[in-house]
N, C-alpha and C positions, 0 to 999 in steps of 0.2 A: 239525691242528685237534684240540682235546681233545674228549673225549666227556664226557657227563653223568656217567658212572662215575668218570672221572678227576677231574672238579670235585667230586663228592661226597666222594671220598676226600681231596682236598685241604681242603675246607671242614672235615671231620671232624678232620684232622691239625691244622689251624690252630687250631681251637677247644680241642681236647684239650691242645695245647702251651701255649697261652695260659693255660689253667687250671693247668697244671703250674707255671708261673712264679708265678701268684698265690698259691698255697697256701703255699710256703715263705716268701714275703714276709710273709703275714700270721702265720704260726706263728713267726716270728723274734721277735715281741713287741717289736721295736725302734721300731715306730711304732703310733700308735693314733688312733682318731677320724678327723676329716677328713684329717689328714695320712697316714694309712694308706689311706684311699679315694683321695686324689689320686695316691699313688705307685702303687696298684694300676691305676688308669685309664692312667697314663703308661706303666708297664711293659708292660702287655698291648697297648696301641695301638702302641708302638714296634715290638714284635715283629711284630704282625700287618701293619702297613704295609710294614715291610721284607720280610716273607716273601712277601706278595702282589705286591710290586713285582718280586721276583726270580722268583717261579713263574709269574706271569701278568703280564708287563710291559705288554701291549697292552690290558689291561682297565682300566676306570675303578674308582674307589674312593670310597665315602662311609663315613665314620667319624664317630661322635659325637665323638670326641676329636681330630680334625683339622680344620683349615680347609678349608671347601668352596670350591674355586675354579670349580666349575660345569663343569670341562673333561669331567666325566663324562657330561655331557648329549649329547656327540657320539658316545658309545659305545653299542653294542648290549648289551654284557656289563659289568656293574658289580657289583663286590663291595659289600656293605652290612654293616658290622660294628658291633657294640656290644662294645668290648673288656671291659667290666665292667658288666653289667646287674644293678642292684641294690647299687650302691655302698655304701648305708647297710647292708644286710644284710651285706655282706662285712666292713665295718669292725666291726660289732657281733658278729662271730663266728658269725653264723647259717649255715644250709645253703641257704637259698632265694635264691641268686644265680646268674648264669649268664654265659657268654661266647657271644655270638651271631656266626655267619658265615654269610652268605647270598651267593648270586649270582643277581642279577636279570638276565634276558635279555629284551630288548623290553619291559621294564616288568612282568615276572611274576616272582615269587619262585620260581625254578625249581629251585634246589639250595640246600640249607641244613644246618646242624648247629648244635645247642645243647648245649654243654657244661654240666654241673652239677657243677663240680670237688669241692665239698665232699661231694657224694653218690657220687662216682666213676662218674659216667654221662656218656656222649655219645649223643645221640639224633640221627639222620640222616634226611634225606628219602629216601634210598635203601634204608633198613633199618629200616622201622617196628618198634616193639615188638609183641608179640602182642596180639590183641584181649582186652578184659578184660569180666568181667561187671559190669554197672552195677547198683547198688542201687535199691530201689523209691523211696526219697526221693532225688532229686538233690542233689549238693553244688555250690553256686555259689562259684567262686573270685573274690575281689574283692582289690583293693589294700589293703594294710595301711594306707597313709596317705592315699589319696584314692579311696574306693570310688565307683564310678559312681552318680549319682543314680537311674538307672533300676533299680539292683540291688535296692532294696527292693521295688519293684513286681513285678519278675520272681520275687523270692524268695517273696513272697506268693502270687502266682498259681500257683507250681509247688509250693508248700509245700517250698521248697528249704532245705537247711542252708547257711549262709553261712560260708565259710572264708576268712579273711583270709590272704594270703601275699604275700611280697615280689616280687622281680623278675618282670617280664612273662614272661620265658622260663621261669622256675620254675613260674608258673601254668599257662602253655600246655602245658608237658611233664607236669604233674601230670594234665592231662586224659588224655593219652595213656597215662600209666602207671596210670591208675585210681585216682589219689589225689583226684580230683575229677571233675566230670562237665561243667561249663560254665564258661567263662571269659568275662566281659563286662566291657569296659572303655570308658568314654567320657570320661575325666578328661584326655585329651590324650596323645598319643604322637607319636613321629617314626619315620621309616622304619626306622631302625636298631633301634628298640625292637621291632618286630614282623616284620621280613622273614624272619629265620631262624626264628622260631616258626611263621609261616604256612608257609613251605616245608615244615618237617618235618611239621606238622599235615595239610597237604594230601597229602603222602606217605603218610601213615597212614590216609588216607580220611575225615579229619575235615571238617566244615565249618569254614572259616576265611576270614571276609569281614568288611566293614564292618557296623555294626548295621543299616543300612538295607537290607542285603542285596546292595549292590554289591561287586565283587571289590576287593581291595587292589591298588592301582597304584604301581609303585615308579619310581625315577629321575626323578621330578619335581623341577623347580626348587625348588619349595617342599617342604622336608623333612617338614612336618607330615602326619600320618596319624592323626588324633586318637582314632579308636575301633576296636573289634575285638570280634568274637565268635568263639569257638573252642569247638566242641562235637561230639559224635557226631551223625550225620545224623538220628538218631530224635529228637532234642531240638530241631531247628531250628524247626519249625513252632509247637511250644509255646512257645519263646522269643519267636518273631516275634509271636505272638498276644498274649503278656504285654506286649510292647513296644508294642503298638497300631500 
């Protein structure tokens, strides 16, 4: 039987290695635009699916880039991966994209790693970054392309600075790294978009939950998990009050 430490080390190694595959592909300049994004998705997914099958052959897997045959529903342990979160940002040469690798046990995001390859970082659920000092005026991280409708209300109530950013993983990790303070999203996500960020955020002592305050549940037949709040505990009640 593997331990959580073994699983956490594997998650970090998987995310970091997938990121290492993605960087030279982009840097080659042989592909661009949608073709580059599609190649990145395929490359990282092929590696992750093969490595998980070899390292944890008895576990289930859910990946954004693979057909979901629902066999995972019979498993207690399920790896949930987004091989390239922020495909648009990756193809545009930006740094706010990520690789997500999480292990859900009995529906809970128990172990996770989020790699930020263009930033040279891997954040792990078992090795949180040190606490950071928060500014007097909070920074609200929102999607570049589809900010949550609630964000304007929350920003006004908290007098928050609104900071658009790419990938869900990049925004969630920006909270942990002190580059932002609140990540709020209600524009639609799937389990692979937030399982690893939730695991890493919870490991760092952050609030990581649905915007109605309920916990995020994983390995459901329906992959939709449409909304998310990640923030330090001291912001939770202020955000909840602003949300009404």
